[in-house]
MARFIKE-341060 format. One line per field, with one value per residue (C-alpha): chain; x, y, z; residue in three letters. Coordinates in steps of 0.02 Angstrom, whole numbers, plus 32768, in hexadecimal, padded with zeros to 4 digits. Last residue first. Layout:
BEGIN
chain: (A,...)
u: (X,...)
v: (Y,...)
w: (Z,...)
resn: (Ala,...)
END
This chain:
BEGIN
chain: (A,A,A,A,A,A,A,A,A,A,A,A,A,A,A,A,A,A,A,A,A,A,A,A,A,A,A,A,A,A,A,A,A,A,A,A,A,A,A,A,A,A,A,A,A,A,A,A,A,A,A,A,A,A,A,A,A,A,A,A,A,A,A,A,A,A,A,A,A,A,A,A,A,A,A,A,A,A,A,A,A,A,A,A,A,A,A,A,A,A,A,A,A,A,A,A,A,A,A,A,A,A,A,A,A,A,A,A,A,A,A,A,A,A,A,A,A,A,A,A,A,A,A,A,A,A,A,A,A,A,A,A,A,A,A,A,A,A,A,A,A,A,A,A,A,A,A,A,A,A,A,A,A,A,A,A,A,A,A,A,A,A,A,A,A,A,A,A,A,A,A,A,A,A,A,A,A,A,A,A,A,A,A,A,A,A,A,A,A,A,A,A,A,A,A,A,A,A,A,A,A,A,A,A,A,A,A,A,A,A,A,A,A,A,A,A,A,A,A,A,A,A,A,A,A,A,A,A,A,A,A,A,A,A,A,A,A,A,A,A,A,A,A,A,A,A,A,A,A,A,A,A,A,A,A,A,A,A,A,A,A,A,A,A,A,A,A,A,A,A,A,A,A,A,A,A,A,A,A,A,A,A,A,A,A,A,A,A,A,A,A,A,A,A,A,A,A,A,A,A,A,A,A,A,A,A,A,A,A,A,A,A,A,A,A,A,A,A,A,A,A,A,A,A,A,A,A,A,A,A,A,A,A,A,A,A,A,A,A,A,A,A,A,A,A,A,A,A,A,A,A,A,A,A,A,A,A,A,A,A,A,A,A,A,A,A,A,A,A,A,A,A,A,A,A,A,A,A,A,A,A,A,A,A,A,A,A,A,A,A,A,A,A,A,A,A,A,A,A,A,A,A,A,A,A,A,A,A,A,A,A,A,A,A,A,A,A,A,A,A,A,A,A,A,A,A,A,A,A,A,A,A,A,A,A,A,A,A,A,A,A,A,A,A,A,A,A,A,A,A,A,A,A)
u: (83DD,8362,830C,82DF,8270,821F,81ED,819C,8134,80A0,8095,805C,8007,8058,7FED,8060,8086,80F5,814B,818A,8219,8267,8305,834B,83F0,83A8,8339,83C5,83F0,833C,8302,839F,83A0,82E7,8309,839B,833C,82A8,81FB,81D9,820C,8184,8103,8141,8144,8093,805B,8096,8130,8183,81D1,8229,8276,82DE,82F8,8379,838D,842B,848B,8411,844D,8472,83DC,841F,83D1,83A7,8364,8301,82C0,8267,8250,81E3,8274,82CC,8387,83E0,8360,8357,8413,8438,83B7,83E5,849D,8488,8413,848D,8522,84C2,848B,853A,857C,84F0,84F3,8544,84B0,840A,83CB,832F,82D0,824F,821D,81CC,814E,8122,80BA,808A,7FE8,7F7C,7F3F,7F42,7ED1,7F1D,7FC3,7FBC,800F,8074,8080,8037,8033,80E6,8134,8175,8138,80AE,8074,8065,8001,7F8C,7F71,7F4F,7E98,7E88,7EBD,7E35,7DB1,7DE7,7DE3,7D38,7CF3,7D38,7CF0,7C48,7C4A,7C65,7CFF,7CEB,7C91,7D0D,7DC4,7DE3,7E8D,7F07,7FB3,8065,80F4,810D,8135,81CE,81EA,822C,824C,81AF,8149,8181,8149,80A3,8088,80B5,8035,7FB2,7F6D,7EB5,7E9E,7EC0,7F5E,7F99,8051,80B4,813C,81A5,8241,823E,827E,8312,8345,833A,83A1,839E,841A,83E2,83B8,83F8,84A1,84FE,854C,84A2,844F,84E0,84D5,8415,83F6,83FF,83A1,8315,8303,82FE,8276,8208,81EF,81BB,8167,80E9,804F,8089,800D,7F76,7F91,802D,8015,8087,80BE,80FD,8185,820E,81FA,82A0,82AB,81F5,8201,82AC,8288,829C,823D,81A6,81A8,81B9,8121,80BE,80E9,80CD,8022,7FF2,802D,7FC7,7F2E,7F4E,7F30,7E81,7E42,7E61,7DF6,7E53,7E0C,7DBC,7E58,7EC5,7E54,7E4C,7F09,7F22,7F85,7F73,7F52,7EA9,7EBC,7F24,7F13,7F91,7F6B,7FD7,7FE1,8026,80C3,8089,8132,812F,8082,80B8,8158,80F9,807E,810D,815E,80C3,8107,819E,8133,8149,808F,8053,7FF4,7FB0,7EF6,7F10,7F90,7FB2,7F1E,7F47,7EE6,7F08,7F20,7EC4,7E40,7E00,7D9A,7DF3,7EAE,7EC4,7E3A,7E61,7F1C,7EFF,7E85,7F02,7F8C,7F1C,7EE6,7F9C,7FC2,7F32,7F33,7EF2,7E5F,7E91,7E28,7E37,7E5C,7DCC,7DA7,7D19,7CD8,7CA7,7C53,7BBA,7B3A,7B94,7B65,7BE1,7C56,7BD7,7BAA,7C5C,7C9A,7C08,7C1D,7CD4,7CA8,7C2D,7CAB,7D2E,7CB6,7C78,7D28,7D5F,7CC9,7CDF,7D97,7D6E,7CE5,7D5C,7DE0,7D6E,7DBC,7D68,7DBD,7D60,7DE2,7D96,7DB0,7D84,7D80,7DCA,7D8A,7DFC,7DA4,7DAF,7D86,7D71,7D2C,7CE8,7C31,7C3E,7C9E,7C22,7B90,7BE8,7C00,7B4C,7B0C,7B7F,7B44,7B94,7B5B,7BE7,7C2D,7C2E,7CCF,7D39,7D8B,7D2D,7C8A,7C2F,7C8A,7BF8,7C1D,7B79,7B8D,7C30,7BE1,7B46,7BAE,7C16,7B7C,7B2C,7BC5,7C36,7CA6,7D3D,7DA8,7E62,7EB0,7E3B,7E71,7E51,7E12,7E67,7E7C,7DD2,7D63,7DEC,7E0E,7D5B,7D78,7E13,7DB3,7DAD,7E3D,7E67,7F12,7F13,7F35,7F8C,7F89,802D,8073,7FE9,8018,80CC,8098,802A,80B5,812D,80AE)
v: (7A23,799D,7994,7A4C,7A2E,7994,79F2,7A7C,7A07,7A0A,7AC6,7AA6,7B43,7BBD,7C5C,7CF1,7D97,7E0F,7E90,7F27,7F93,802E,8096,8032,8066,80E6,8062,7FE2,7FF1,8002,7F65,7EFF,7F2F,7F02,7E5A,7E31,7E68,7DF6,7E45,7E29,7D72,7D55,7D98,7D22,7C8C,7CB3,7CC3,7C13,7BAD,7C42,7C4C,7CE8,7CF6,7D95,7DEE,7E77,7EFA,7F63,7EE7,7EF7,7E7D,7DF4,7E0D,7DF1,7D6B,7D68,7CC4,7CCC,7C1B,7BAE,7C30,7BDB,7B8E,7C37,7C31,7BF1,7C2C,7CDA,7CE8,7CBC,7D31,7DC1,7DB0,7D9D,7E33,7E9E,7E6C,7E8C,7F36,7F6E,7F35,7F8F,8034,80AB,80B2,8095,7FE3,7FA7,7F20,7E9D,7E35,7D90,7D3C,7C8E,7C72,7BC0,7BAA,7C0B,7CBD,7D3A,7DD2,7E3E,7DF0,7E5E,7EEA,7F34,7EED,7F1D,7FBB,7FA7,8021,7FDD,806A,7FFA,7FDF,8098,80BB,802A,806A,8121,810B,80B0,814E,81BA,8135,8125,81E1,81F2,8164,81AE,825A,8209,81A8,8246,824A,8240,8199,8160,8192,8143,80EF,8098,8057,8094,8028,7FCF,8077,8090,8104,81AC,8206,81AE,821D,82B8,826C,823D,82EE,8337,82C7,830B,82AE,827D,827B,81C3,8187,810E,8103,8069,8071,7FDF,800A,80C1,809B,8034,80C1,8147,80EC,816B,8167,81D9,8291,8330,82E2,8375,8307,82B6,835D,8390,82EE,82EA,8394,8359,82B7,830E,838C,82FF,82A9,8344,8372,82C8,82AD,833A,82C9,8219,8205,8224,8198,8138,807C,8018,7F64,7F2E,7EAA,7F2D,7F5C,7FB1,8001,8039,8082,80D1,8154,81E5,8181,8176,8231,8250,81E1,8241,82F2,82C7,827D,8310,838F,833B,8331,83E7,8424,841C,838A,83E6,847C,8521,85B6,854D,84E3,857F,85CA,8524,8519,8461,83FF,8379,835E,8325,827C,8241,818C,80FF,8051,7FC7,7F1E,7EA6,7E3E,7DEA,7E08,7EBA,7EDA,7E95,7EFC,7F9A,7F7A,7F61,8002,806D,80B9,80F0,8170,815A,8168,81FD,81F4,82A5,8284,81E1,820A,81DA,8165,80AE,8033,7F7A,7EEA,7E69,7E50,7D9D,7DAC,7D27,7D32,7DE2,7E36,7DD9,7DFA,7EB1,7EC0,7E77,7EE8,7F81,7F51,7F46,7FEE,804D,80F2,809E,802A,7FE0,7FEF,7F59,7F5E,7F1A,7EB1,7ECF,7E86,7EAD,7E44,7E23,7DA2,7D17,7D68,7D22,7DB6,7E33,7DCB,7DA0,7E51,7E9B,7E1B,7E48,7F00,7EF4,7E91,7F17,7FA3,7F4C,7F24,7FD7,801D,7FA6,7FD3,808C,8082,802D,80B0,8143,81EA,81FF,8174,8145,818B,821D,81FA,816E,80B2,8044,7FDE,7F83,7F84,7F00,7EF6,7FAE,7FC9,8078,804A,7FAB,7FFF,808F,8015,7FB0,804E,8085,7FD9,7FCC,8074,811C,81CE,8249,8272,832E,8390,83F4,8357,8367,8385,82EA,82F5,8320,8289,8230,8263,8202,8169,8172,817B,80E7,807F,80AD,8076,80E8,807B,80D0,80C0,80C7,8025,8012,7F7F,7F9A,7F2C,7F43,7E8A,7E58,7E5A,7E13,7D8B,7D4A,7CB4,7C8D,7C67,7CEC,7D22,7DB5,7DFC,7E9E,7F4B,7FE5,8081,80DC,80AF,8114,81AF,819F,8182,821C,8289,8249,826F)
w: (7CE5,7CAA,7D53,7D42,7CAB,7CF6,7D94,7D29,7CBE,7D36,7D19,7C66,7C23,7C9F,7C9F,7C8B,7CDE,7C7C,7CE9,7C87,7CC4,7C77,7C8A,7D1B,7D6B,7DE6,7E37,7E3E,7EF7,7F30,7ED9,7EFD,7FB6,7FC2,7F6F,7FE2,807E,8058,8050,7F97,7FAA,802C,7FB2,7F2B,7F9F,7FDA,7F24,7EFA,7ECD,7E7A,7DCD,7D8B,7CDD,7CD2,7C2C,7C1B,7B92,7BA2,7B35,7AA2,7A1B,7A99,7B0C,7BBC,7C2C,7CE6,7D31,7DD2,7DEA,7E69,7EF2,7F76,7FD5,7FE7,8010,7F74,7EF4,7F3F,7F57,7EA2,7E59,7ECC,7EA2,7DE6,7DDD,7E42,7DD7,7D35,7D78,7DA2,7CF9,7C9C,7CFB,7C7E,7C09,7C61,7C6A,7C0F,7C6B,7C39,7CD0,7CA1,7D12,7D4C,7DE9,7E14,7E73,7EEC,7ED1,7F5F,7F64,7FEC,7FBA,7F1F,7F80,7EF2,7E43,7D9A,7D31,7CF8,7C80,7BDB,7B6C,7B28,7BDB,7BFB,7B5D,7B81,7C31,7C09,7BE2,7C87,7CE1,7C97,7CB5,7D6A,7D86,7D35,7D9E,7E3E,7E16,7DEE,7E91,7EFB,7F6A,8028,8013,7FD0,7FE2,7F37,7F49,7ED2,7EFE,7EDD,7F1D,7E76,7E26,7E93,7F26,7F5D,7EB7,7E79,7EED,7E8E,7DE9,7E35,7E75,7DCB,7D77,7DED,7E84,7E82,7F40,7F5F,7F08,7F8D,7FBB,7FF2,8076,80B6,8052,8089,8137,80F9,8083,8109,818C,821A,82AC,8338,832F,8380,83A7,8359,82D3,82B5,8293,8222,81BF,81BC,816F,80B9,80DB,8139,80AB,802B,8094,80A9,7FF3,7FB0,805A,8043,8035,8005,7F77,7FE9,8066,809F,8096,8108,80EA,8195,81A4,81A7,8260,8286,81D9,81D8,8287,826B,82F2,827B,81F8,826C,828C,81D1,81B4,8236,81FE,8147,816A,81D8,8158,80D0,8141,816D,80BC,8072,80DA,817C,8151,812F,818E,8215,822B,8238,82BD,831B,832D,8358,83D7,839B,82E2,82A2,824E,81BB,8183,8183,8140,818A,8131,81B1,81A6,8248,829A,8259,82A0,8349,834C,831D,83AC,8426,83E6,8407,84A9,8445,83E9,832E,830E,8370,8416,8417,8409,83AD,8327,8272,8282,8265,81F9,820B,8193,8129,81B0,81B9,8258,82BE,829F,825A,82BF,8360,8354,832B,83BC,8437,83F6,8406,84B6,84EA,8498,84EA,8486,841B,8402,8358,82BA,8246,818C,8125,808C,8014,7F73,7EC1,7E3B,7EA6,7E70,7ECC,7F71,7FEF,7FDC,801D,80B6,80E8,80D0,8132,81BD,81D0,81C3,8252,82B9,82A0,82CC,8369,83A5,8385,83E3,8476,848D,847D,8500,8578,8553,857E,854F,84A6,8444,83A5,832A,82CC,823E,81C5,81EA,8163,80CF,8057,7FAE,7F26,7E6D,7E45,7D95,7DB5,7D9B,7E02,7E8E,7E98,7EA0,7F26,7F8F,7F78,7FAE,8043,8082,80A7,80CA,80E6,8193,81A3,8183,81FD,8242,82E7,828B,82C9,836F,83E2,8450,8427,8370,8362,83B4,8345,82A5,82DE,8303,825C,81FB,8198,812C,80DF,8044,801F,7FDE,7F49,7EDD,7E24,7D99,7CF0,7CC9,7D09,7C6E,7C00,7C80,7C83,7C12,7C77,7D16,7DA0,7E0F,7DA0,7DC7,7E27,7DE2,7E29,7DBE,7DD8,7D2E,7CDF,7D3F,7D06,7C53,7C4F,7C93,7C0D,7B84)
resn: (Leu,Lys,Lys,Phe,Ile,Leu,Pro,Met,Ala,Glu,Pro,Ala,Leu,Pro,Asn,Thr,Asp,Val,Leu,Lys,Leu,Ser,Lys,Val,Met,His,Leu,Thr,Gly,Gln,Lys,Tyr,Asp,Leu,Phe,His,Pro,Thr,Gln,Leu,His,Ser,Gln,Tyr,Ser,Ala,Ser,Asp,Arg,Tyr,Ile,Glu,Val,Ile,Arg,Ile,Thr,Asn,Pro,Gln,Glu,Lys,Val,Gln,Met,Pro,Phe,Ile,Cys,Ile,Val,Gly,Pro,Glu,Thr,Glu,Val,Ser,Lys,Thr,Gly,Val,Asn,His,Ala,Ala,Ala,Leu,Tyr,Gln,Glu,Leu,Tyr,Gly,Asp,Asn,Val,Glu,Ile,Glu,Ala,Ile,Arg,Val,Ile,Leu,Gly,Asp,Gln,Pro,Ser,Val,Ser,Ser,Leu,Gly,Gly,Asn,Ala,Ser,Leu,Gly,Asp,Ser,Gln,Ala,Val,Ser,Leu,Tyr,Gln,Lys,Met,Arg,Glu,Val,Asn,Asn,Lys,Ile,Val,Gln,Pro,Ala,Val,Tyr,Pro,Phe,Asp,Thr,Gly,Tyr,Val,Leu,His,Asp,Arg,Thr,Thr,Leu,Thr,Leu,Leu,Ala,Gln,Ile,Thr,Glu,Asp,Ser,Pro,Ser,Gly,Ala,Leu,Asp,Phe,Tyr,Leu,Ser,Lys,Leu,Asn,Ala,Asp,Phe,Asp,Ile,Glu,Gly,Val,Leu,Asn,Asn,Lys,Arg,Met,Val,Pro,Tyr,Leu,Ser,Arg,Met,Arg,Pro,Ile,Ala,Ile,Pro,Leu,Tyr,Ala,Gly,Ala,His,Pro,Val,Ile,Val,Arg,Met,Gly,Pro,Tyr,Arg,Ala,Phe,Ile,Asn,Arg,Ser,Ile,Met,Asn,Cys,Val,Thr,Arg,Thr,Thr,Glu,Ser,Leu,Tyr,Glu,Gln,Met,Ala,Leu,Pro,Thr,Gln,Thr,Met,Val,Ala,Glu,Asn,Val,Pro,Ser,Pro,Lys,His,Pro,His,Leu,Ile,Val,Leu,Ala,Gln,Arg,Glu,Ser,Leu,Phe,Ala,Met,Leu,Pro,Asp,Leu,Val,Ser,Asp,Gly,Leu,Tyr,Gln,Gly,Tyr,Val,Asn,Thr,Ala,Leu,Lys,Val,Gly,Val,Ala,Gly,Leu,Thr,Asp,Leu,Ala,Tyr,Arg,Ala,Glu,Ala,Ile,Ala,Ala,Asp,Val,Asp,Pro,Leu,Pro,Leu,Thr,Ala,Ala,Phe,Ser,Phe,Asn,Ser,Thr,Leu,Gly,Ser,Asp,Ser,Asn,Ser,Thr,Leu,Cys,Leu,Val,Ala,Leu,Glu,Glu,Asn,Phe,Arg,Arg,Cys,Ala,Ala,Asn,Cys,Glu,Thr,Gln,Asp,Gly,Phe,Tyr,Pro,His,Pro,Ala,Pro,Leu,Thr,Leu,Ile,Thr,Arg,Glu,Ile,Gly,Ala,Glu,Ser,Met,Met,Gln,Leu,His,Asn,Glu,Val,Ser,Trp,Gln,Pro,Leu,Pro,Phe,Gly,Glu,Asp,Leu,Ser,Met,Gly,His,Lys,Ala,Val,Leu,Glu,Arg,Tyr,Ser,Asp,Thr,Ile,Ala,His,Ala,His,Tyr,Asp,Val,Leu,Ala,Asn,Glu,Cys,Arg,Ser,Thr,Glu,Asp,Asn,Pro,Lys,Ser,Cys,Gly,Ile,Leu,Met,Ile,Ala,Ala,Ala,Leu,Val,Leu,Thr,Lys,Arg,Met)
END
């Protein structure tokens, strides 16, 4: 039962943006943070350079119609599309710049066209492809995609033919993405250098993608990329790959490595705060439990890996997970939260956090909750109220009333240092957490209520 609950808590939902009479139909809708679009122009470019099998697996067939059909059948409300591997750089930077611009503009049109059809219940967003290894061109394309094309973020390959994320040459790009508080979707690509015999024996998707993801994220942590550029919200693919094993090993060896000047200062906790993890690849219950040793349930998001995964497999996985949702919610585990800013909703946000504190940590937790509530209301204009309360007959049971001016204020609050410190610092103190979202029935009365205090 415990394994089932953990998996259920990992399902990431979004709030329904449709009228109230449709809420029941939308309440279990999923956001897909790991899916790919394979356009004709991209397929032709890859074939032109003889790279169709560069990743050891042929590019699958893809169409808007088939993708929308899969989403409808699986109950997926929104999909964020990204470019698959290989990255469209084949030695000619000018060609790469043009290919990335063409792909991003194609997806911008695709999203606009698909979402304008009132007959569709599903819709697309996209994360832009950047023309690395040229950092200046990548920044220019990111700015254009975010400001002009309406991209919700960017997708970054773990490496571009040897230029690995974490390389100091990429620091200006990281600074730009942090300043823009960008959503950054990582995806493994073919490692460089590569042992062709090993790759032939065991195709990339079977194992090396996990190694590549782990290698890249660890490289970024070693250089404090996520800590130094905290504005980014970074999605790590495939349930964090081997990070639940790698991070504890890095932590254990860090003191001696630092003492011998083999590594610089590393702030592990600050690095991990920015990371979210998609569940593409149908991870097992044990994988989810291991991942939760690194992060919290609200940092797990859903992913299909379509079109690399068959629609029927996706549908079966979604149905299996949805069956667990009611069990998870009755146990007090939250199935809501995460990167809901991809689908913002305007208006007052009122929610109630229901928390059970582990024995031995009550005083520490009460102090932390008081501090974050006070600081948030004092320093954040959009935070109207964070009011912790203790249930008299159940001292370890805490209720927190949270009121935010709008979704932007709420999302901004989630990125503040005091909230991130509170969340990470109390993780081991909390036995269960349930976030209850509400629909305020008389929001116009809110100013009157606070005037009476």
